[in-house]
GUPADO-205163 format. One record per residue: x, y, z of N, C-alpha, C, O in turn; residue in three letters. Coordinates in steps of 0.02 Angstrom, whole numbers, plus 50000, padded with zeros to 5 digits. Example, Ala and Ser with C-alpha at 12.3 -4.5 7.8 and 13.67 -1.06 7.14 Angstrom:
BEGIN
506604971650390506154977550390506604983550390507124983450423ala/506424988850354506844994750357506455000250394506705005750402ser/
***
This chain:
BEGIN
500434994050000500005000050000500445006250000500805007550049unk/500425010149945500855016049943500525021949978499935021849994unk/500925027149990500705032950029500675039049984501165040649949unk/500115042549985500035048749947500125054549995499785055050046unk/500595058949979500695065050018500385070849980500545072049922unk/499925074350013499615079949979499545085950026499585085250087unk/499445091849996499385098050033498745101550015498525101349957unk/498435104750064497855108950050498085116250052498505118150093unk/497805120350009498005127350006497415131649986496905129149962unk/497495138149996496975142849979496995148750026497455149450066unk/496505153150020496465159050062496285157350134496045151850148unk/496405162050178496155161450246495395160650244495055164250207unk/495145155950283494415154650289494115151550226493505151450219unk/494545148850181494265145250124494055138150143493735134750103unk/494245135950204494005129550228494515123950224494325118050221unk/495165125550223495675120350217495665115550277495635109450268unk/495685118450337495685114250396495035110350403495045104550425unk/494485113450385493835109950389493805104150340493525098950356unk/494105105050280494115099550231494505093650258494285087950252unk/495085094950288495475089450316495095086150373495075079950378unk/494795090250415494385087450469493825083150443493685077850471unk/493505085250389492965081350359493215074850331492895069650340unk/493795074950298494085068750271494215063850327494065057850321unk/494515066250382494665061850439494045059450474493985053550492unk/493565063950483492955062350520492525057350482492295052350510unk/492405058750418491955054450380492275047850360491925043150342unk/492935047450364493275041050349493445037250414493825032450413unk/493145039550470493235036250535493965035650555494195030450579unk/494335041250545495055041250560495225045350622495805047050632unk/494725046950663494845050850724494685046350784494165043150787unk/495145046150832495045042050892494455044750934494325050750935unk/494125040250967493545042051007493705047151061493325051851072unk/494275046351095494455051051148494605057951120494465062951153unk/494885058351059495025064751028494365068151009494305074251015unk/493875064250987493225067150969492905070351030492605075751026unk/492975067051088492685069851149492985076551167492635081151187unk/493645077051160493985083351174493765088751126493635094451146unk/493715087151062493525092051011492815094451021492665100351009unk/492375090051042491685092151054491645097151111491245101951109unk/492055096151162492065100951218492345107651197492145112851223unk/492815107651149493135113851127492735117651074492865123451060unk/492235114251045491835117350993491385122751022490995121351068unk/491435128750995491045134451019490565137050966490215142050978unk/490545133850907490125136250853489405134250867489255128350878unk/488965139150865488255137950881487935133250830488005134150770unk/487595128150855487245123450812487685118150782487445114150741unk/488325117950800488795113050772489025108350827489255110550880unk/488975101850814489165096850864489925096550872490165095750928unk/490285097150817491015097050820491305101550766491105101150708unk/491775105850786492105110350739492695106450708493215105550740unk/492605104250646493105099950614493765103450603494285100050599unk/493775110050598494395113550586494885112950644495485113750635unk/494625111450705495055110850764495505104650760495995104250797unk/495345099950717495725093850712496445095250691496905091950713unk/496535100150647497215101750624497505107950657498115108650659unk/497085112450684497345118550714497605117150784497265118450834unk/498215114350787498475112050851498795117350894498845116450955unk/499005122950865499315128150906498795132450940498275134050911unk/498945134351002498465138451040498315144951005497745147151002unk/498845148150977498745154550942498275153650882497875158050867unk/498335147950849497895146750791497175145950814496715148650783unk/497075142250868496395141050891496065147550915495475148550905unk/496465151750948496185157950973495985162650916495475166150921unk/496375162650862496235167150807495835163850751495585167250706unk/495765157250754495395153750703495765153350637495455152950584unk/496445153450639496845153050579497365147650586497495145150642unk/497685145850530498235141150531498875144950517498945148150465unk/499355144550564499995148050557500525143250531500865144650482unk/500615137650565501125132950547500835127850498500235127750485unk/501265123550471501035118050430500855112150475501295109550510unk/500225110150476500005104650518499985098250476499725098350420unk/500245092750503500255086450467499785081550501499785080850563unk/499395078050461498945072950486499025066650444499205066950385unk/498875060950475498965054550442498315050550447497995050250500unk/498125047450393497555042950395497605038050338498045038750294unk/497175033150338497215028050285496515025350271496065025550314unk/496435022750211495835019150192496055012150171496645010450177unk/495595008150147495765001350125496225001550063496574996750049unk/496215007150026496585007649964497275010949972497735009349934unk/497345015550021497955019450022498065022750090497585023950128unk/498695024350104498875028450162498975035650138499165036850081unk/498865040450184498905047450166499295051350219499245050050279unk/499675056250195499975061350238499735068050212499845069750154unk/499405071850256499115078250236499505083950267499655083950326unk/499655088950226499965095150250499445100750243499215102150188unk/499265103850298498785109450298499185115950300499455117750352unk/499215119350242499645125350236499275131550258498665131950252unk/499645136550284499325142850305499095146850244499375146350190unk/498575150850255498285154650200498525161850196498465164950143unk/498795164650250499015171550249499635172350204500065168050201unk/499665178150171500225179450126500885179450164501395177150138unk/500885182050226501515182550264501785175650284502355175150306unk/501385170450277501615163750293501755159650230501705153550231unk/501925163150175502075159650112502645154650122502625149250092unk/503135156250164503695151750175503455145050203503735139750186unk/502935145150245502665138950272502345134750218502395128650217unk/501995138250172501675134750117502195131350073502105125750051unk/502755134850061503285131950020503585125850055503725120850022unk/503675126350120503925120650158503475114550150503705108950139unk/502825115650156502355110150150502335107250080502255101250071unk/502405111650029502345109449959502965105849934502955102749881unk/503515106349971504155103849945504205096249943504645093549909unk/503765092749978503835085449982503205081649962503165075549973unk/502705085049933502065081649920501985079649847502355081949803unk/501495075249835501355072749767500775076349734500705076149673unk/500355079649775499735082349748499535088449789499685088849849unk/499195093249758498935099049793498185099549783497935098649727unk/497825101049838497115102849833497075110349839497235113149892unk/496855113649786496765120949786496035122449801495595121149761unk/495925125249860495245126949880495075134049859495465138649868unk/494485134749830494235141349808493545142449838493105138249829unk/493455147949872492805149649900492325151249843492465155549802unk/491755147849841491275148849786491015155949784490805158349731unk/491025159449841490765166249843491265171349815491075176049781unk/491905170449831492405175449811492775173549747493035177949712unk/492805167149729493125165049668493885165449671494185165249725unk/494195166049612494925166349606495195172649639494935178149627unk/495695171849682495995177649715496755177549704497025173049672unk/497085182649730497815183049724498145177049756498635174349730unk/497885174849813498175169049847498075162649807498495158149809unk/497515162149771497415156349727497975155949676498275150749665unk/498125161649645498655161949596499335160549628499745156949601unk/499445163549686500075162749721500205155449738500745152749723unk/499715152149768499815145149788499865140549728500245135649729unk/499485141949675499545137949614500235138449585500535133549563unk/500495144549584501155145749555501705142649597502175139749570unk/501645143149663502145140049707502145132449698502675129349694unk/501555129549695501505122249686501835120149621502185115149618unk/501715124049568502015122649504502775123249507503135119149479unk/503015128449541503735129449549504055123749587504605121649570unk/503705121049637503975115649679503925108849645504105103749676unk/503685108649584503685102449546503075098049556503085092249534unk/502545100549588501935096549596501575096249528501445101349497unk/501415090249506501105089349440500365087749444500005088649394unk/500125085549502499435083249509499045088249553499255089649609unk/498495090849528498105095849565497365094049565497095091449516unk/497035095649621496315095249627496065102349642496265105249693unk/495655105049600495365111649611494675110649639494215108349604unk/494585112349703493945111149737493605117849752493875121949789unk/493025118849722492635124849735492225123549798491715120049796unk/492455126449853492165125049919491585129849934491495134949901unk/491195127949984490615131850007490105132749951489775137949945unk/490055127449911489565127649856488855128249883488405130649848unk/488755126149946488095126749977487885133949987487295135649988unk/488385138449995488245145450009488065149349945487885155249949unk/488135146049888487895149149825487335144849796487225144649735unk/486975141449841486395137249822486575131949770486175130449726unk/487165129149776487385123749732487335125749658487115121749616unk/487525131849644487455134649576487965131649528488575132449537unk/487725128349477488165125649425488475131349385489055130849365unk/488095136649373488355142249335488945145549371489455147149341unk/488875146449436489425149549475490035145049475490595147449468unk/489925138549481490475133749480490845134149413491455134549412unk/490475133949358490785134249291491155140749280491685140849248unk/490895146149307491225152649300491915152549332492395155149304unk/491955149649392492595149349428493085144649392493675146249385unk/492835138949369493275134149335493545137149270494135136249254unk/493125140549233493355143649170493895148949184494375149549146unk/493815152649238494315157649255494965154249275495505156649257unk/494925148749313495545145249333495895142449271496505142549267unk/495515139849224495825136849165496205141949124496665140149086unk/496015148249130496385153549094497085154549123497515157649091unk/497205151849184497855152449215498335146749195498935147249207unk/498065141449165498455135449153499075136449110499575132949121unk/499085141049061499705141849022500305143749063500875142749042unk/500195146549123500745148549166500935143149216501405144049255unk/500585137549216500695132349265500955126049232500905125249171unk/501225121549272501525115349245501175109049269501475103749270unk/500535109549288500165103649309500045099149248499905101449193unk/500105092649259499955087849206499275084449215498975082049167unk/499035084249277498385081249292497995086049337498235087949390unk/497395087949315496975092449355496265089649357495975087849305unk/495975089249417495275087349426494905093049459495175096349505unk/494295094349437493885099749465493265096649496492995091749471unk/493035099649552492405097349581492135102549630492515106449658unk/491475102549640491155106949690491095103149756490925097249756unk/491235106549812491185103249877490905108049930490895114149920unk/490675105149984490555108950045490895105050101490645099950124unk/491485107450121491855103950174491465104050239491505099250278unk/491095109350252490715110050314490155104850318490055101750370unk/489795103950264489245099250262489475092250244489215087250269unk/489965091850199490225085350178490055083650106490185078050084unk/489775088250069489595086949999490215085349957490685089449954unk/490215079549924490745077549877491445077249909491945078249875unk/491475076049974492125075250006492295067850012492775065649980unk/491925064150051492035056950056491535053150012491695047849985unk/490935055850006490425052549965490095057649919490125063649932unk/489795055249866489455059549817488855062949849488515060049892unk/488725069049827488155072849852487595072849801487715073949741unk/486975071749825486405072149779486185079349768485715080649730unk/486525084149801486355091149792486715094349732486575099949712unk/487185090549703487535092849642487455087649587487955084749566unk/486845086349565486745081249513487095082949448487225078549407unk/487255089349438487595091449377488345089749378488675090149326unk/488605087749435489305085549439489315077949435489035074549477unk/489655075349384489645068149371490275064549395490325058449390unk/490755068249422491385065149442491365062249512490855062549546unk/491925059449534491975056249600492095061549654492275067249638unk/491995059749718492165064249774492915064849783493295061149751unk/493125069349826493845070549836494205064249859494745062749833unk/493925060549907494275054749933494425049749879494965046749877unk/493955048649834494065043949779494615046449732495015042449707unk/494625052949720495165055849678495845054749711496335053149678unk/495865055549777496495054649813496705047249812497295045749805unk/496225042849820496395035649821496665033249754497055028549752unk/496465036449700496665034249633497195038649600497385037449543unk/497435043749636497935048149608498595044349597498805040349639unk/498915045649540499545042449525500125045949561500145052049565unk/500585041949585501185044549617501775043249571501905037549552unk/502115048549552502685047849507503325046949547503695051649560unk/503455040749566504075039249601504655039349552504605036549498unk/505205042549571505775043049524506185036649519506785036649530unk/505835031149502506175024649498506625024349436507175021649438unk/506385027249381506745026849318507295032149311507635032349260unk/507385036249362507905041249360508575038149378508595032649405unk/509125041649364509785039149384509835038149460509505041549499unk/510245033349479510345032049551510665038149584511165040849561unk/510355040249639510645045349681510595042849754510055041849780unk/511175041849784511205039349853511745043349888512305043949864unk/511575046249946512065050049984512165046750052511685044950085unk/512785046050072512945042650135512715046950194512905052750200unk/512315043950236512105047350297512565045450355512705049550399unk/512775039250356513185036950413513615031050389513385026650354unk/514245031150410514695025650396514695021050457514865023150512unk/514505014750446514445010050502515065005650505515205001750459unk/515445006350560516035002350572516035000250646516305003850688unk/515734994550663515654992550733516324991550769516374992750829unk/516844989350732517504988050762517464983050820517784983850871unk/517054977950809516984972550857517324966350829517414965750768unk/517524961750873517864955750850517434951750802517694948950753unk/516774951450815516334947550772516184951050706515964947950658unk/516304957650704516184961550643516804965550625516774971550612unk/517364962250626518014965650619518074969350552518334974850549unk/517834966250499517904969050432517274972650407517234974450348unk/516794973550450516164976550429516244983950415516474987750457unk/516044986050355516014993150339515414994150292515424991950234unk/514904997450317514304998750277514155006150273514325010050317unk/513835007950219513675015050207512915015750208512565013650161unk/512665018650261511935019150272511665025550242511995030750243unk/511055025150216510725031050188510075029150155509865023450156unk/509765034250124509125033250090509225034250015509565038949994unk/508935029849976508985030449903508545036249880507935035849888unk/508845041349853508475047349833508105046349767507555048949758unk/508405042649721508075041049657508405034949627508975033249645unk/508055031749581508315025849547508295019549588507955019149639unk/508675014549566508715008049600509445005949603509865008349566unk/509585001349649510254998549655510194991049669509754988849706unk/510644987149638510634979949647511344977449662511834980749646unk/511364971649691512004968349703512354967249636512024965349587unk/512994968349633513424967749574513384973749527513714973749475unk/512994978949545512994985049504513664988649510513944989149565unk/513904991149453514514995149453514325002349471513875005249440unk/514665005149520514495011849544515115016249546515685013949547unk/514975022849547515495027849558515365031049625514805033449637unk/515865031049668515775034049734516205040349738516765040549712unk/515935045449770516275051949770516465054149840516305050849889unk/516825059749842516995064249786517595062049745517775065449697unk/517905056449764518495054249727518325051449658518765050749615unk/517685049749647517445046849584517795040249570518045039049515unk/517805036049619518125029449614517605024349591517045024149617unk/517785020249543517335015049518517415008749562517975006649577unk/516845005849582516854999849623516204996049610515824997749565unk/516074990949649515484986749640515114985749706515424985049759unk/514464985849703514054984349762514054976849773513844973149729unk/514274974649831514304967449845513764965049893513624959049897unk/513454969749930512924967749976512474973749991512704979349996unk/511824972349998511334977450017510944974850076510674969350073unk/510914978750129510524976850188509944981650198510024987750191unk/509374978950215508784982950229508404979750287508214973850283unk/508304983550340507964980850399508304974450425507974969650444unk/508984974550425509394969050450509334962650408509524957250431unk/509084963450348509024957650303509374959350237509314964950212unk/509744954550210510064955650146509554955250090509134950750088unk/509584960150044509134960249986509554960849924510124963049926unk/509254958949867509624959249804509564966149771510024968349737unk/508984969449782508844975849749508494980449798508084978349838unk/508644986849793508294991949831508124997649784508444998649733unk/507605001349803507355006549758507235013049795507335013449856unk/507015018049757506935024749784506505024749848505985021449851unk/506745028349899506385028749962506615023650013506455024350072unk/506975018549992507205013350038507805015950079508255019250053unk/507795014250143508365015550187508785009250190508545003950211unk/509405009650168509815003750159510515004850185510725010450201unk/510884999350189511604999550201511934996250141511804990450126unk/512364999950108512724997350049513424995350068513764998750107unk/513654989750040514334987450048514654987149980514344984949931unk/515284989349975515624989549910516254985149912516504983449966unk/516484983449852517034978649846517704981449869518124977849895unk/517804987949860518454990949874518444994949939517924997449960unk/519024995349970519094999050033519185006450016519755008750011unk/518635010050009518655017149991518475021350052518015019750088unk/518855026550062518745030950120518165035750104518265040750069unk/517575034250129516985038450118516735041050185516855037950237unk/516385046550183516115049550244515425052250230515175052050174unk/515105054950282514435057750278514395062950222514825067350217unk/513885062350179513795067050125514085064950059513935067950007unk/514505059650058514785057249995514245053449956513765050749985unk/514325053149890513775050749849513955044249812514535042649801unk/513415040649792513455034849749513055036249685512515039249689unk/513315034149628512925034249566513145028249525513695025649534unk/512715025949480512895020249438513355022549381513295028049355unk/513815018049363514275019549308513885020749244514075025149205unk/513355017049233512975017449170512515023449167512265025049113unk/512395026849223511915032349225512235039049208512845039849208unk/511805043949193512025050849189512275053049257511935052049308unk/512865055949259513175057749323512925064449348512745068849307unk/512905065449414512715072049440513245077249421513815075549406unk/513045083449422513495088949406513925090649467513665092149521unk/514575090349459515035092449512515185099849503515445101849451unk/515015103849552515105111049544515235114649609515005112549662unk/515625120049604515735124549661515385131249649515475135949688unk/514995131649596514605137649581513895135449564513795131749516unk/513425137749602512735135249597512265140949578512255146149611unk/511875139949526511315144349510510685141249539510575135249532unk/510275145249571509695142449605509125147549609509245153649607unk/508525144949616507955148949639507945148349714508005142849741unk/507865153949748507845153749821507185156749845506955161849821unk/506885153349894506315156149930506585158349998506845154250036unk/506525164850012506845167650072506385167250132505815169550129unk/506625164250187506215162850246506345167750303505935168050350unk/506885171450301507115175050361506815182150363506675185150311unk/506735184650424506495191550433507015196650409506835202150388unk/507655194850413508185199250389508305197850314508245192150293unk/508475202950275508585201950203509225198050190509665197550233unk/509275195350130509875191750109510445196650102510345202550085unk/511055194250114511645198650111512155195950062512365190150067unk/512355200050014512885198249968513535197250006513695201050052unk/513915192149986514575190650013514575188550086515115187550116unk/513995187750116513965184750183514035177150176513785174150129unk/514375174250224514465166950222513865163450252513665164750309unk/513565158850214513015154650236513235147350232513765145850207unk/512805142950257512915135850249512385133050201511795134550208unk/512605129150153512145125550108512125118350131512635114850131unk/511535116050151511445109050170511075105350116510485106350105unk/511445101050081511175097050026511125089850051511615086150050unk/510525087850071510425081450104510885081050165510765084550214unk/511395076750163511835075850222512515079250212512965078350253unk/512575083050159513205086650145513115094050159512645097150135unk/513565096850199513525104050216514175107450195514715105250213unk/514105112850157514685116750135514555124150149513975126250155unk/515085127950152515015135150160514925138350091515175135850041unk/514565143950091514425147250027514325154750038514155156950092unk/514455158449985514305165649984513835167249927513855164049874unk/513405172149938512945174349886513355178649838513535184349855unk/513495176049779513915179649731513515184649690513755190149674unk/512895182949673512475187349633511745186549654511525181149674unk/511375192049649510655191849656510355193549588510475198849560unk/509985188949561509695189949494509025193349498508945198549531unk/508535190549463507875193549460507415190549512507475184749531unk/506945194649535506445192449584505805190549547505615193649497unk/505475185449572504875182849540504265186349568504145186149629unk/503875189549525503225192349544502715186649538502455185249483unk/502575183549594502135177549594501445179149567501135175049533unk/501205185149583500515186849565500425187749490499885186349463unk/500945190249456500885191749385501295187249340501315188249279unk/501645182249369502045177549331502575181149289502685179349231unk/502905186049318503435189649284504035190249329503985189449390unk/504615191649299505225192849337505395200249334505285203549284unk/505665202849389505865209749392506565210349421506755206449465unk/506945215049397507625216049422507605218149495507155221849516unk/508085215849534508095217449606508815217449631509255214349601unk/508915220749687509565220649720509515217849790510015217149825unk/508905216349812508815213549879508275208249878507845208149835unk/508315203849928507835198449937507615198650009508025198350055unk/506955199050019506675199450086506195193650099506085189350057unk/505915193650160505475188250182504945186550129504605191050104unk/504885180050113504395177250067504535178749994504145176849950unk/505095182249978505285183349908505535176849877505825172649912unk/505445176149812505725170649773506135173849718505875177849679unk/506775171949713507215175449666507755170649641507855165149667unk/508105173049589508675169449562509315171849596509405177949604unk/509755167249615510395169149645510945164649618510815159449589unk/511565166749630512145162649616512545161949680512685166849714unk/512735155749696513125154349756513815151749737513885147849690unk/514325153849775514985151049767515145146949830515085149449886unk/515345140649819515435135949874516175134749888516595135349843unk/516335133249950517035131849967517215124649949517815123149942unk/516725120249944516825113349921516285111549871515725114049874unk/516455107149825515985105349772515405101249798515475097149844unk/514825102249768514245097949778514125093949714514315095949659unk/513805088149722513605084049665512845084449661512495081249700unk/512605088249612511895090049611511585088549542511935086949494unk/510925089149540510545088849477510105095149474509985098349524unk/509885096749413509385101949407508735099549439508555093649433unk/508385104049473507785102149508507265099049462506935094249480unk/507195101849401506695099249354506845092149332506395088349315unk/507485090349332507685083749309507695078549365507545072649353unk/507865080649425507885076049481507775080049545508255082549576unk/507145080649564506975085049621507305082949685507495087249726unk/507385076449696507665074049759508395076149768508625077249824unk/508765076749713509475078649717509585085849692510155088049684unk/509035089349681509085096049653508855101549699508665106949677unk/508855100149764508625105249812509065105049875509385100049889unk/509055110549911509445111149973509155116650015508685120049994unk/509425117550074509225123250116509825127550131510395125250131unk/509695133950143510215138750160510145140450234509595141950258unk/510705140250270510705141150342511165146950360511715147550333unk/510945151050407511365156450434511865153250481511665150150531unk/512515153850467513015150350507513095153250577513395150050620unk/512815159150589512855162150656512285159950701512385158350759unk/511685159850673511095158050712510865150850702510495148150743unk/511095147850648510885141150627510135140850610509835135550610unk/509845146650594509165146850569509155145050495509615147050458unk/508655141350474508565140150403508275146550372507725148550388unk/508655149550326508445156050299508195155650228507905160450203unk/508285149950195508045149450126508005142350101508345137950126unk/507575141250051507525134850016507795135849946507615140649912unk/508215131349923508555131949859508315126549810508245120749829unk/508185128549748508045123949693508575125149641508615130649613unk/508985120149627509565121049583509355121649510508915118149486unk/509685126349475509525127649405510165127549363510185130849311unk/510665123949384511305123649347511225119749282510755115849274unk/511685120849236511705117049173512325112749171512875114949191unk/512245106649147512835102249140513255104549081513775101449067unk/
***
């Protein structure tokens, strides 16, 4: 049973948290004791349980009725497991939305049937597209508040479709819902006979996940295991997670940064030897030659396209920090398990998310997305984000405070 990771997005009060609560509630994924607590906390007149409280875990969020942080929830049906990211709707929390969108397979874009397409709709659609999400569900929520109007629904969908030339989604499903009432969320609603498609849960259960199995092998060493015990005197394994591709016993590999050719002689997973491992697997690799490797060093197959070795990185950056970016200041770039020092060599153009245009800039501030060039003190082995997302992204860290100040998407050319 595979796991679908998806994110909900939209404006404040568009019903994101309520939709997640409805999915969990109607699919019987909430524990009885939690339901009792939520019923006591519900203050909405005429409502037995406020479903939005299921994800709004922070006290500040509950007091203001908004979502500030990214809340994660887990549930499953007979067909699939799910991880849900509930992203904040306020513009000032764009960085949180980017964080949530960076690891998901699908986005649900909620649109209030009364207000229609807004700036935040465009912003979140564009961010999702930038982060490489290919599968989208456009849900026109609160359809009950416009008397289940098919005309209003079609008007919103037609307007959204006019935005598609600027987006990179490959699969889009549209549907009308009422998260508050439950129309077309877990089961079909007889109040929208003009909608012939499935409810959201069915769309989620059948959504395709594009696992990067067919991509080149990318494996980065997280930990070198050397017990140095009498019973394991010669044991040396390289533990980590397969970022993309597959690896099998007897595969010829190149290990870096020395770029030494060797052979995989054993693969261990969950303390059991296996012949093949694939993307997402946590494994221990053993190689034929005694090569000095450490945390952050990489494996790739001899037969595959090799990652780009570079000390100069072009990237799109989403800036997270309250303080602006500084040219020539030393930062840390953390690429999976490899950390190197870097300086901002150039600031390129800033992205106007609302208008899908770039504008010249000399500074980058909170929630800005821009092009930059970094110079590194040690080389990284990377891919372009569009070609291999798992090996094409990193985070930027302030070396003084150790705060994560930016998310990087690599745009280098081989």
